[in-house]
C-alpha positions as a Markdown table, in Angstrom:
| # | Residue | x | y | z |
|---|---|---|---|---|
| 1 | Met | -23.8 | 26.0 | -5.5 |
| 2 | Lys | -23.2 | 24.0 | -8.7 |
| 3 | Ile | -20.4 | 21.5 | -8.5 |
| 4 | Asp | -18.7 | 20.3 | -11.8 |
| 5 | Cys | -16.1 | 17.9 | -10.5 |
| 6 | Phe | -18.4 | 14.8 | -10.0 |
| 7 | Lys | -18.0 | 12.4 | -12.9 |
| 8 | Ala | -19.5 | 8.9 | -13.7 |
| 9 | Tyr | -17.1 | 6.9 | -11.5 |
| 10 | Asp | -15.2 | 9.4 | -9.4 |
| 11 | Ile | -14.5 | 13.1 | -8.7 |
| 12 | Arg | -12.1 | 15.1 | -10.9 |
| 13 | Gly | -11.8 | 18.8 | -11.5 |
| 14 | Arg | -9.5 | 21.7 | -12.3 |
| 15 | Leu | -8.0 | 23.7 | -9.4 |
| 16 | Pro | -9.3 | 25.9 | -7.8 |
| 17 | Asp | -12.6 | 26.6 | -9.6 |
| 18 | Gln | -13.9 | 23.0 | -9.9 |
| 19 | Leu | -12.2 | 21.6 | -6.8 |
| 20 | Asn | -10.7 | 23.2 | -3.8 |
| 21 | Asp | -10.3 | 22.8 | 0.0 |
| 22 | Asp | -13.9 | 24.0 | 0.7 |
| 23 | Ile | -15.4 | 21.5 | -1.8 |
| 24 | Ala | -13.1 | 18.8 | -0.3 |
| 25 | Trp | -14.5 | 19.6 | 3.1 |
| 26 | Arg | -18.0 | 19.4 | 1.8 |
| 27 | Ile | -17.3 | 16.0 | 0.2 |
| 28 | Gly | -16.0 | 14.6 | 3.5 |
| 29 | Arg | -19.0 | 16.0 | 5.3 |
| 30 | Ala | -21.5 | 14.7 | 2.6 |
| 31 | Tyr | -19.8 | 11.2 | 2.6 |
| 32 | Ala | -20.2 | 11.0 | 6.4 |
| 33 | Asp | -23.8 | 12.1 | 6.2 |
| 34 | Phe | -24.6 | 9.7 | 3.4 |
| 35 | Leu | -22.9 | 6.5 | 4.6 |
| 36 | Arg | -22.8 | 7.2 | 8.4 |
| 37 | Pro | -19.4 | 5.4 | 8.7 |
| 38 | Gln | -17.7 | 4.9 | 11.9 |
| 39 | Gln | -14.2 | 4.5 | 10.3 |
| 40 | Val | -12.9 | 5.7 | 7.0 |
| 41 | Val | -9.4 | 5.2 | 5.5 |
| 42 | Ile | -8.0 | 8.2 | 3.5 |
| 43 | Gly | -4.8 | 8.8 | 1.6 |
| 44 | His | -3.4 | 11.0 | -1.2 |
| 45 | Asp | -1.1 | 11.0 | -4.2 |
| 46 | Val | 2.0 | 13.2 | -4.7 |
| 47 | Arg | 0.3 | 16.2 | -6.3 |
| 48 | Thr | 1.2 | 19.5 | -4.6 |
| 49 | Ser | -2.5 | 20.1 | -3.9 |
| 50 | Ser | -3.3 | 16.7 | -2.5 |
| 51 | Gln | -2.1 | 17.1 | 1.1 |
| 52 | Ser | -4.3 | 20.2 | 1.6 |
| 53 | Leu | -7.3 | 18.6 | -0.1 |
| 54 | Ser | -6.8 | 15.5 | 2.1 |
| 55 | Asp | -6.6 | 17.6 | 5.2 |
| 56 | Ala | -9.9 | 19.4 | 4.3 |
| 57 | Leu | -11.5 | 16.1 | 3.5 |
| 58 | Ala | -10.5 | 14.6 | 6.9 |
| 59 | Lys | -11.9 | 17.7 | 8.6 |
| 60 | Gly | -15.2 | 17.2 | 6.9 |
| 61 | Leu | -15.3 | 13.5 | 7.7 |
| 62 | Thr | -14.5 | 14.0 | 11.4 |
| 63 | Glu | -17.0 | 16.9 | 11.7 |
| 64 | Gly | -19.6 | 14.4 | 10.3 |
| 65 | Gly | -18.8 | 12.0 | 13.1 |
| 66 | Ala | -16.4 | 9.6 | 11.4 |
| 67 | Asn | -13.0 | 8.5 | 12.7 |
| 68 | Val | -10.3 | 8.9 | 10.0 |
| 69 | Leu | -7.4 | 6.5 | 9.4 |
| 70 | Asp | -4.9 | 8.5 | 7.4 |
| 71 | Ile | -2.3 | 6.4 | 5.5 |
| 72 | Gly | -0.7 | 9.5 | 3.9 |
| 73 | Leu | 1.1 | 9.3 | 0.6 |
| 74 | Cys | 0.0 | 6.2 | -1.2 |
| 75 | Gly | -1.4 | 4.6 | -4.3 |
| 76 | Thr | -5.1 | 4.1 | -4.9 |
| 77 | Glu | -4.9 | 0.4 | -4.4 |
| 78 | Glu | -3.5 | 0.9 | -0.9 |
| 79 | Ile | -6.8 | 2.5 | 0.0 |
| 80 | Tyr | -8.7 | -0.4 | -1.5 |
| 81 | His | -6.5 | -2.9 | 0.4 |
| 82 | Ala | -6.7 | -1.0 | 3.7 |
| 83 | Thr | -10.5 | -0.7 | 3.4 |
| 84 | Phe | -11.1 | -4.4 | 2.9 |
| 85 | Ser | -8.3 | -5.8 | 5.0 |
| 86 | Gln | -9.0 | -3.6 | 8.0 |
| 87 | Gln | -12.8 | -3.9 | 7.5 |
| 88 | Thr | -13.4 | -0.2 | 7.7 |
| 89 | Asp | -16.7 | 1.4 | 6.6 |
| 90 | Gly | -15.1 | 3.1 | 3.6 |
| 91 | Gly | -12.1 | 4.7 | 1.9 |
| 92 | Ile | -11.3 | 7.8 | -0.1 |
| 93 | Met | -8.2 | 8.4 | -2.2 |
| 94 | Val | -7.3 | 12.0 | -3.2 |
| 95 | Thr | -5.8 | 11.7 | -6.7 |
| 96 | Ala | -6.0 | 12.9 | -10.2 |
| 97 | Ser | -3.9 | 10.0 | -11.5 |
| 98 | His | -2.9 | 10.9 | -15.1 |
| 99 | Asn | -4.9 | 14.1 | -15.5 |
| 100 | Pro | -3.2 | 17.5 | -16.2 |
| 101 | Ile | -1.1 | 19.1 | -13.4 |
| 102 | Asp | -3.7 | 21.7 | -12.5 |
| 103 | Tyr | -6.3 | 18.9 | -11.7 |
| 104 | Asn | -7.1 | 16.8 | -8.7 |
| 105 | Gly | -9.8 | 14.5 | -7.6 |
| 106 | Met | -11.0 | 11.6 | -5.4 |
| 107 | Lys | -12.0 | 8.0 | -5.7 |
| 108 | Leu | -14.6 | 6.8 | -3.2 |
| 109 | Val | -15.4 | 3.3 | -1.9 |
| 110 | Arg | -17.6 | 1.9 | 0.8 |
| 111 | Glu | -17.2 | -1.2 | 3.0 |
| 112 | Gly | -15.4 | -4.1 | 1.3 |
| 113 | Ser | -13.9 | -1.6 | -1.2 |
| 114 | Arg | -17.1 | -1.5 | -3.2 |
| 115 | Pro | -16.9 | 1.5 | -5.6 |
| 116 | Ile | -19.2 | 4.5 | -5.1 |
| 117 | Ser | -20.2 | 5.6 | -8.6 |
| 118 | Gly | -23.0 | 7.6 | -10.0 |
| 119 | Asp | -25.4 | 4.6 | -9.7 |
| 120 | Thr | -24.3 | 3.7 | -6.2 |
| 121 | Gly | -24.3 | 6.9 | -4.2 |
| 122 | Leu | -22.0 | 9.4 | -5.9 |
| 123 | Asn | -24.9 | 11.4 | -7.3 |
| 124 | Glu | -26.5 | 11.6 | -3.8 |
| 125 | Ile | -23.2 | 12.8 | -2.3 |
| 126 | Lys | -23.0 | 15.4 | -5.0 |
| 127 | Lys | -26.5 | 16.7 | -4.1 |
| 128 | Leu | -25.5 | 17.0 | -0.4 |
| 129 | Val | -22.3 | 18.8 | -1.5 |
| 130 | Glu | -24.2 | 21.3 | -3.6 |
| 131 | Gln | -26.8 | 22.0 | -1.0 |
| 132 | Gly | -24.2 | 22.5 | 1.7 |
| 133 | His | -26.6 | 22.2 | 4.6 |
| 134 | Phe | -25.1 | 19.9 | 7.1 |
| 135 | Pro | -26.9 | 19.4 | 10.5 |
| 136 | Pro | -24.7 | 19.0 | 13.6 |
| 137 | Ser | -23.5 | 15.4 | 13.8 |
| 138 | Gly | -23.6 | 15.2 | 17.6 |
| 139 | Gln | -19.9 | 14.1 | 17.8 |
| 140 | Val | -16.6 | 14.8 | 16.2 |
| 141 | Gly | -14.4 | 12.0 | 15.0 |
| 142 | Thr | -10.7 | 11.5 | 15.4 |
| 143 | Ile | -7.8 | 11.4 | 13.0 |
| 144 | Ser | -5.1 | 8.8 | 13.3 |
| 145 | Glu | -2.0 | 8.5 | 11.1 |
| 146 | Val | -1.5 | 4.8 | 10.4 |
| 147 | Ser | 0.3 | 2.4 | 8.0 |
| 148 | Phe | -0.8 | -0.9 | 6.7 |
| 149 | Arg | 2.0 | -1.3 | 4.2 |
| 150 | Asp | 3.5 | -4.5 | 5.8 |
| 151 | Asp | 0.1 | -6.3 | 5.3 |
| 152 | Tyr | -0.2 | -4.8 | 1.8 |
| 153 | Ile | 3.3 | -6.0 | 0.7 |
| 154 | Glu | 2.6 | -9.4 | 2.1 |
| 155 | His | -0.7 | -9.6 | 0.2 |
| 156 | Leu | 1.0 | -8.6 | -3.1 |
| 157 | Leu | 3.6 | -11.3 | -2.7 |
| 158 | Ser | 0.9 | -13.9 | -2.1 |
| 159 | Tyr | 0.2 | -13.9 | -5.8 |
| 160 | Ile | 3.6 | -15.4 | -6.8 |
| 161 | Asp | 6.0 | -18.1 | -5.8 |
| 162 | Arg | 9.1 | -16.1 | -5.1 |
| 163 | Ser | 11.4 | -19.1 | -5.3 |
| 164 | Glu | 10.6 | -19.3 | -9.1 |
| 165 | Ile | 11.6 | -15.7 | -9.8 |
| 166 | Lys | 14.9 | -15.4 | -11.8 |
| 167 | Pro | 17.4 | -12.6 | -11.4 |
| 168 | Leu | 16.0 | -10.5 | -14.3 |
| 169 | Lys | 17.0 | -7.0 | -15.0 |
| 170 | Val | 14.0 | -4.7 | -14.9 |
| 171 | Val | 13.6 | -1.0 | -15.7 |
| 172 | Met | 11.0 | 0.5 | -13.4 |
| 173 | Asn | 9.6 | 4.0 | -14.2 |
| 174 | Ala | 7.5 | 5.3 | -11.4 |
| 175 | Gly | 6.8 | 8.5 | -13.3 |
| 176 | Asn | 7.6 | 10.6 | -10.2 |
| 177 | Gly | 4.3 | 9.3 | -8.9 |
| 178 | Cys | 3.5 | 7.1 | -5.8 |
| 179 | Ala | 4.9 | 3.8 | -7.1 |
| 180 | Gly | 8.5 | 4.4 | -6.0 |
| 181 | Pro | 8.1 | 3.6 | -2.2 |
| 182 | Ile | 6.3 | 0.4 | -3.0 |
| 183 | Ile | 9.0 | -0.7 | -5.5 |
| 184 | Asp | 11.6 | -0.1 | -2.8 |
| 185 | Leu | 9.7 | -2.3 | -0.4 |
| 186 | Leu | 9.2 | -5.1 | -2.8 |
| 187 | Glu | 12.8 | -5.0 | -4.0 |
| 188 | Gly | 14.0 | -6.6 | -0.8 |
| 189 | Tyr | 11.9 | -9.7 | -1.4 |
| 190 | Leu | 12.8 | -10.3 | -5.1 |
| 191 | Pro | 16.1 | -11.3 | -6.8 |
| 192 | Leu | 15.7 | -8.7 | -9.4 |
| 193 | Glu | 18.2 | -6.1 | -10.7 |
| 194 | Ile | 16.1 | -3.0 | -10.8 |
| 195 | Val | 17.0 | 0.1 | -12.8 |
| 196 | Lys | 14.9 | 2.9 | -11.3 |
| 197 | Ile | 14.0 | 6.0 | -13.4 |
| 198 | Cys | 11.8 | 9.0 | -12.4 |
| 199 | His | 11.7 | 7.2 | -9.1 |
| 200 | Gln | 11.3 | 9.8 | -6.4 |
| 201 | Pro | 7.7 | 11.1 | -5.8 |
| 202 | Asp | 7.6 | 14.7 | -7.1 |
| 203 | Gly | 4.3 | 16.5 | -7.5 |
| 204 | Ser | 5.9 | 19.0 | -10.0 |
| 205 | Phe | 6.3 | 16.0 | -12.3 |
| 206 | Pro | 9.6 | 17.1 | -13.8 |
| 207 | Asn | 9.4 | 14.4 | -16.4 |
| 208 | Gly | 5.8 | 15.0 | -17.4 |
| 209 | Ile | 2.5 | 13.7 | -16.2 |
| 210 | Pro | 2.8 | 10.0 | -15.7 |
| 211 | Asn | 0.5 | 8.4 | -18.3 |
| 212 | Pro | 2.3 | 5.7 | -20.3 |
| 213 | Leu | -0.9 | 5.0 | -22.3 |
| 214 | Leu | 0.1 | 8.1 | -24.4 |
| 215 | Pro | 2.7 | 7.1 | -27.0 |
| 216 | Glu | 4.7 | 10.4 | -26.4 |
| 217 | Asn | 5.2 | 9.3 | -22.7 |
| 218 | Arg | 6.9 | 6.0 | -23.5 |
| 219 | Thr | 10.3 | 7.3 | -24.7 |
| 220 | Leu | 12.1 | 7.3 | -21.3 |
| 221 | Thr | 11.1 | 3.7 | -20.4 |
| 222 | Arg | 11.9 | 2.4 | -23.9 |
| 223 | Asp | 15.3 | 4.1 | -24.0 |
| 224 | Ala | 16.2 | 2.9 | -20.5 |
| 225 | Val | 15.4 | -0.7 | -21.5 |
| 226 | Leu | 17.6 | -0.5 | -24.5 |
| 227 | Lys | 20.4 | 1.4 | -22.7 |
| 228 | His | 20.6 | -1.1 | -19.8 |
| 229 | Lys | 19.8 | -4.1 | -21.9 |
| 230 | Ala | 17.0 | -4.9 | -19.6 |
| 231 | Asp | 14.7 | -8.0 | -19.8 |
| 232 | Val | 11.6 | -5.9 | -19.4 |
| 233 | Gly | 10.4 | -2.4 | -18.6 |
| 234 | Ile | 7.5 | -1.4 | -16.4 |
| 235 | Ala | 5.9 | 2.1 | -16.1 |
| 236 | Trp | 3.1 | 3.3 | -13.9 |
| 237 | Asp | 0.6 | 6.1 | -13.9 |
| 238 | Gly | 0.5 | 8.6 | -11.0 |
| 239 | Asp | -1.5 | 6.6 | -8.5 |
| 240 | Phe | -0.1 | 3.3 | -9.8 |
| 241 | Asp | -3.5 | 1.5 | -10.3 |
| 242 | Arg | -2.2 | 0.8 | -13.9 |
| 243 | Cys | 1.1 | -0.6 | -15.0 |
| 244 | Phe | 2.4 | -0.8 | -18.6 |
| 245 | Phe | 4.9 | -3.2 | -20.1 |
| 246 | Phe | 7.8 | -2.8 | -22.5 |
| 247 | Asp | 9.6 | -5.9 | -23.9 |
| 248 | Glu | 13.3 | -6.5 | -24.1 |
| 249 | Asn | 13.4 | -4.6 | -27.4 |
| 250 | Gly | 11.8 | -1.5 | -25.8 |
| 251 | Asp | 8.5 | -2.2 | -27.7 |
| 252 | Phe | 5.3 | -1.2 | -25.8 |
| 253 | Ile | 3.0 | -4.2 | -25.3 |
| 254 | Glu | -0.7 | -3.3 | -25.6 |
| 255 | Gly | -2.6 | -4.0 | -22.4 |
| 256 | Tyr | -5.0 | -6.2 | -24.5 |
| 257 | Tyr | -2.4 | -8.9 | -24.7 |
| 258 | Ile | -1.4 | -8.6 | -21.0 |
| 259 | Val | -5.1 | -9.4 | -20.2 |
| 260 | Gly | -4.7 | -12.7 | -22.0 |
| 261 | Leu | -1.4 | -13.6 | -20.3 |
| 262 | Leu | -2.8 | -13.0 | -16.8 |
| 263 | Ala | -6.1 | -14.8 | -17.5 |
| 264 | Gln | -4.2 | -17.8 | -18.8 |
| 265 | Ala | -1.8 | -17.8 | -15.8 |
| 266 | Leu | -4.6 | -17.6 | -13.3 |
| 267 | Leu | -6.7 | -20.3 | -15.0 |
| 268 | Arg | -3.8 | -22.7 | -14.9 |
| 269 | Ser | -4.3 | -23.1 | -11.2 |
| 270 | Asn | -8.0 | -22.2 | -11.2 |
| 271 | Pro | -9.6 | -24.1 | -14.1 |
| 272 | Gly | -13.2 | -23.5 | -15.0 |
| 273 | Gln | -13.4 | -20.0 | -13.5 |
| 274 | Lys | -15.0 | -16.9 | -15.0 |
| 275 | Ile | -13.0 | -14.1 | -16.6 |
| 276 | Ile | -14.4 | -10.7 | -17.2 |
| 277 | His | -13.3 | -8.6 | -20.2 |
| 278 | Asp | -14.4 | -5.3 | -21.8 |
| 279 | Pro | -15.9 | -5.0 | -25.3 |
| 280 | Arg | -13.3 | -2.9 | -27.0 |
| 281 | Leu | -10.9 | -5.8 | -28.1 |
| 282 | Thr | -12.2 | -9.3 | -27.4 |
| 283 | Trp | -11.1 | -12.0 | -29.7 |
| 284 | Asn | -7.7 | -12.7 | -28.2 |
| 285 | Thr | -9.1 | -12.8 | -24.6 |
| 286 | Ile | -12.0 | -15.1 | -25.5 |
| 287 | Asp | -9.8 | -17.5 | -27.4 |
| 288 | Ile | -7.3 | -17.8 | -24.6 |
| 289 | Val | -9.8 | -18.1 | -21.8 |
| 290 | Gln | -11.8 | -20.8 | -23.7 |
| 291 | His | -8.7 | -22.8 | -24.5 |
| 292 | Ala | -7.6 | -22.6 | -20.9 |
| 293 | Gly | -10.9 | -24.0 | -19.7 |
| 294 | Gly | -12.3 | -20.7 | -18.4 |
| 295 | Val | -15.5 | -18.9 | -19.1 |
| 296 | Pro | -15.2 | -15.4 | -20.8 |
| 297 | Ile | -17.8 | -12.9 | -19.8 |
| 298 | Gln | -18.2 | -9.4 | -21.4 |
| 299 | Ser | -18.9 | -6.4 | -19.3 |
| 300 | Lys | -19.3 | -2.7 | -20.0 |
| 301 | Thr | -16.1 | -0.7 | -19.9 |
| 302 | Gly | -15.2 | 1.1 | -16.6 |
| 303 | His | -14.1 | 0.0 | -13.2 |
| 304 | Ala | -17.5 | 0.3 | -11.5 |
| 305 | Phe | -19.1 | -1.9 | -14.2 |
| 306 | Ile | -16.3 | -4.5 | -14.2 |
| 307 | Lys | -16.2 | -4.7 | -10.4 |
| 308 | Glu | -20.0 | -5.1 | -10.2 |
| 309 | Arg | -20.0 | -7.8 | -12.8 |
| 310 | Met | -17.1 | -9.6 | -11.2 |
| 311 | Arg | -19.0 | -9.7 | -7.9 |
| 312 | Ala | -22.2 | -10.9 | -9.5 |
| 313 | Glu | -20.3 | -13.7 | -11.3 |
| 314 | Asn | -17.7 | -14.4 | -8.6 |
| 315 | Ala | -15.1 | -14.0 | -11.4 |
| 316 | Leu | -11.5 | -14.9 | -10.7 |
| 317 | Tyr | -10.1 | -12.0 | -12.8 |
| 318 | Gly | -11.2 | -9.1 | -14.9 |
| 319 | Gly | -9.0 | -7.2 | -17.4 |
| 320 | Glu | -9.4 | -4.1 | -19.6 |
| 321 | Met | -7.2 | -3.3 | -22.5 |
| 322 | Ser | -6.6 | 0.1 | -20.8 |
| 323 | Ala | -4.3 | -1.7 | -18.3 |
| 324 | His | -6.8 | -2.0 | -15.5 |
| 325 | His | -6.5 | -5.5 | -14.0 |
| 326 | Tyr | -9.0 | -6.7 | -11.3 |
| 327 | Phe | -8.5 | -9.7 | -8.9 |
| 328 | Arg | -11.1 | -11.5 | -6.9 |
| 329 | Asp | -8.7 | -11.9 | -4.0 |
| 330 | Phe | -8.1 | -8.2 | -4.0 |
| 331 | Ala | -11.7 | -7.5 | -3.2 |
| 332 | Tyr | -12.4 | -7.4 | -7.0 |
| 333 | Cys | -10.4 | -4.2 | -7.2 |
| 334 | Asp | -7.7 | -3.1 | -9.7 |
| 335 | Ser | -4.0 | -3.3 | -9.0 |
| 336 | Gly | -1.0 | -1.9 | -10.8 |
| 337 | Met | 1.4 | -4.0 | -8.7 |
| 338 | Ile | 0.0 | -7.6 | -8.9 |
| 339 | Pro | 0.2 | -7.7 | -12.7 |
| 340 | Trp | 3.9 | -7.0 | -13.0 |
| 341 | Leu | 4.7 | -9.5 | -10.3 |
| 342 | Met | 2.8 | -12.2 | -12.2 |
| 343 | Ile | 4.4 | -11.3 | -15.5 |
| 344 | Ile | 7.9 | -11.5 | -14.0 |
| 345 | Glu | 6.9 | -14.9 | -12.5 |
| 346 | Leu | 5.6 | -16.1 | -15.9 |
| 347 | Met | 8.8 | -15.0 | -17.7 |
| 348 | Ser | 10.8 | -16.8 | -15.1 |
| 349 | Gln | 8.7 | -20.0 | -15.3 |
| 350 | Lys | 8.7 | -20.2 | -19.1 |
| 351 | Asn | 12.2 | -18.9 | -19.4 |
| 352 | Leu | 11.0 | -16.7 | -22.3 |
| 353 | Pro | 11.3 | -13.0 | -22.9 |
| 354 | Leu | 8.0 | -11.0 | -22.9 |
| 355 | Ser | 8.2 | -10.5 | -26.6 |
| 356 | Gln | 7.9 | -14.3 | -27.2 |
| 357 | Leu | 5.1 | -14.6 | -24.6 |
| 358 | Val | 2.9 | -12.4 | -26.7 |
| 359 | Ala | 4.3 | -12.8 | -30.2 |
| 360 | Asp | 1.9 | -15.5 | -31.3 |
| 361 | Arg | -1.1 | -13.7 | -29.8 |
| 362 | Ile | -0.3 | -10.4 | -31.6 |
| 363 | Glu | 0.1 | -12.3 | -34.8 |
| 364 | Lys | -3.1 | -14.2 | -34.4 |
| 365 | Phe | -5.2 | -11.1 | -33.4 |
| 366 | Pro | -3.4 | -7.9 | -34.5 |
| 367 | Ala | -5.0 | -4.8 | -33.0 |
| 368 | Ser | -4.9 | -1.0 | -33.7 |
| 369 | Gly | -4.6 | 0.0 | -30.1 |
| 370 | Glu | -7.1 | 2.7 | -28.9 |
| 371 | Ile | -7.4 | 5.7 | -31.1 |
| 372 | Asn | -9.1 | 8.9 | -29.7 |
| 373 | Arg | -10.7 | 11.7 | -31.5 |
| 374 | Val | -12.5 | 14.8 | -30.2 |
| 375 | Val | -15.7 | 15.1 | -32.3 |
| 376 | Lys | -18.6 | 17.5 | -32.3 |
| 377 | Asn | -21.3 | 14.9 | -31.8 |
| 378 | Ser | -20.3 | 11.4 | -30.7 |
| 379 | Ala | -23.8 | 10.0 | -31.1 |
| 380 | Gln | -24.0 | 11.3 | -34.7 |
| 381 | Val | -20.6 | 9.7 | -35.5 |
| 382 | Ile | -21.5 | 6.3 | -34.1 |
| 383 | Glu | -24.9 | 6.3 | -35.9 |
| 384 | Met | -23.2 | 7.2 | -39.2 |
| 385 | Ile | -20.7 | 4.4 | -38.8 |
| 386 | Arg | -23.5 | 1.9 | -37.8 |
| 387 | Gln | -25.6 | 2.7 | -40.9 |
| 388 | Lys | -22.6 | 2.2 | -43.2 |
| 389 | Tyr | -21.3 | -1.1 | -41.7 |
| 390 | Glu | -24.1 | -2.9 | -39.9 |
| 391 | Pro | -25.8 | -4.2 | -43.1 |
| 392 | Tyr | -22.6 | -6.2 | -43.9 |
| 393 | Ser | -21.9 | -7.3 | -40.3 |
| 394 | Lys | -22.2 | -10.8 | -38.9 |
| 395 | Gly | -23.0 | -9.5 | -35.4 |
| 396 | Val | -23.8 | -6.3 | -33.6 |
| 397 | Asp | -23.3 | -5.6 | -29.9 |
| 398 | His | -24.3 | -2.5 | -27.9 |
| 399 | Thr | -22.8 | -3.5 | -24.5 |
| 400 | Asp | -20.6 | -0.4 | -24.7 |
| 401 | Gly | -20.9 | 1.9 | -27.7 |
| 402 | Leu | -21.0 | 0.0 | -31.1 |
| 403 | Ser | -19.3 | -3.3 | -31.7 |
| 404 | Leu | -19.5 | -4.9 | -35.1 |
| 405 | Asp | -18.2 | -8.3 | -36.1 |
| 406 | Met | -17.3 | -8.0 | -39.8 |
| 407 | Gly | -16.2 | -11.7 | -40.1 |
| 408 | Glu | -12.4 | -11.4 | -40.5 |
| 409 | Trp | -12.2 | -8.1 | -38.6 |
| 410 | Arg | -14.2 | -6.3 | -35.9 |
| 411 | Phe | -14.3 | -2.9 | -34.3 |
| 412 | Asn | -15.7 | -1.0 | -31.3 |
| 413 | Leu | -16.5 | 2.7 | -31.3 |
| 414 | Arg | -17.7 | 4.3 | -28.1 |
| 415 | Glu | -18.0 | 7.5 | -26.3 |
| 416 | Ser | -15.6 | 8.0 | -23.3 |
| 417 | Asn | -17.1 | 7.9 | -19.9 |
| 418 | Thr | -14.5 | 10.3 | -18.6 |
| 419 | Glu | -13.4 | 12.6 | -21.4 |
| 420 | Pro | -15.1 | 14.4 | -24.3 |
| 421 | Val | -13.7 | 12.0 | -26.9 |
| 422 | Ile | -14.7 | 9.1 | -29.1 |
| 423 | Arg | -12.6 | 5.9 | -28.9 |
| 424 | Leu | -11.9 | 3.5 | -31.7 |
| 425 | Asn | -10.5 | -0.1 | -31.5 |
| 426 | Val | -10.0 | -2.4 | -34.5 |
| 427 | Glu | -8.7 | -6.0 | -34.6 |
| 428 | Ser | -8.6 | -8.8 | -37.2 |
| 429 | Arg | -8.1 | -12.5 | -37.4 |
| 430 | Gly | -4.4 | -12.8 | -38.3 |
| 431 | Ala | -4.4 | -10.1 | -41.0 |
| 432 | Val | -2.3 | -7.0 | -40.0 |
| 433 | Arg | -2.8 | -5.3 | -43.4 |
| 434 | Leu | -6.6 | -5.8 | -43.2 |
| 435 | Met | -6.7 | -4.3 | -39.7 |
| 436 | Glu | -4.6 | -1.3 | -40.8 |
| 437 | Glu | -6.7 | -0.8 | -43.9 |
| 438 | Lys | -10.0 | -0.9 | -42.0 |
| 439 | Thr | -8.6 | 1.4 | -39.2 |
| 440 | Ala | -7.6 | 4.0 | -41.8 |
| 441 | Glu | -11.0 | 3.6 | -43.5 |
| 442 | Leu | -12.9 | 4.2 | -40.3 |
| 443 | Leu | -10.7 | 7.2 | -39.4 |
| 444 | Met | -11.3 | 8.7 | -42.9 |
| 445 | Leu | -15.0 | 8.7 | -42.2 |
| 446 | Ile | -14.6 | 10.1 | -38.7 |
| 447 | Glu | -12.1 | 12.8 | -39.4 |
| 448 | Pro | -14.5 | 15.3 | -41.1 |
| 449 | Leu | -16.5 | 15.3 | -37.9 |
| 450 | Val | -13.6 | 16.0 | -35.6 |
| 451 | Asn | -14.1 | 19.1 | -33.4 |
């Protein structure tokens, strides 16, 4: 049986041909056979198919001899937190995050919330799933419905000093995903006036799939910020492992500049620590980290690579421009709740709006934001661009795709690890027009090869 839903970092597929209850059962059974865990935490997002897939997964795990702790409807980071805080042998989250409505998937971790990706066991689990031959385990595990939310909320609040938070007005857009219940719990601990939109979890996603990284999905949050004259807007994706920021003018703030803010804030109380960043946009992060007395370290893009490098370096924080933020005290995992708490604290401490916290950085290192194109042959496009620009470059880097330093501007062009697209990012040293011109120039070369 050929299985198509296993990807580089996780499991994702279209229902029911690529992923269904039978495959979910097989995944649970294969996970149990591969890891031999005694106890596994599972949970699921709000998609209409998630409960059934989670139930099938639990059945496979227990028939493989594992005891299951089911935390029910949750965000991915709640699985991470439960796995490391309860010292279980692993965790599995049933989620398709921001994928289309007819998709679902899973994210797998082992003890200590270490990711299970293609290089660390996912390919072996796939082989077991495809073979489908599972010997009797000798015992059947149990399923317990549990909650660790009190501990989780306490952990989130440990990243800030609540006494410094000012009574800001904040628009919060849960996207009808899983963030709503956590917002409700945190609300009681913070002196914020929260305007909630798309708040109730609803797997039919009446307001569209929650993916604020797409410009067309930002209108509701922006309009709510302007309508309510809010100090800041925050929006999440479906499983809330990413959060996105809008300033008081309703303008979307690129995740690149949030990485710099968080790195700077953490280094203030932890000088000399290492900060991990991805290769797509780098100059702003490197500049901030070095000036704050930290050590910037580049890693390949993707949560499995970032987490692995953070563990190897014992890094304090890791940030990707795609709005994934990783914290050492969160078992090196990504969180969509810790960043907004820290940004709210930063706005309160400095008594400045978000626009002013990032204005000088955007001016110093203007960036294009990530531009995606579906092309016929990604490798061919990257090689064509390399041949044209590398002879004039001051530095070339192949950590992830092609990065060329052209002196006053630089760019990264890479194949996506999760989608059939090529991704372009361009930045400059204080020259918006140069950045825009070079972005247009690169796209003009790429467009004839678009699929």
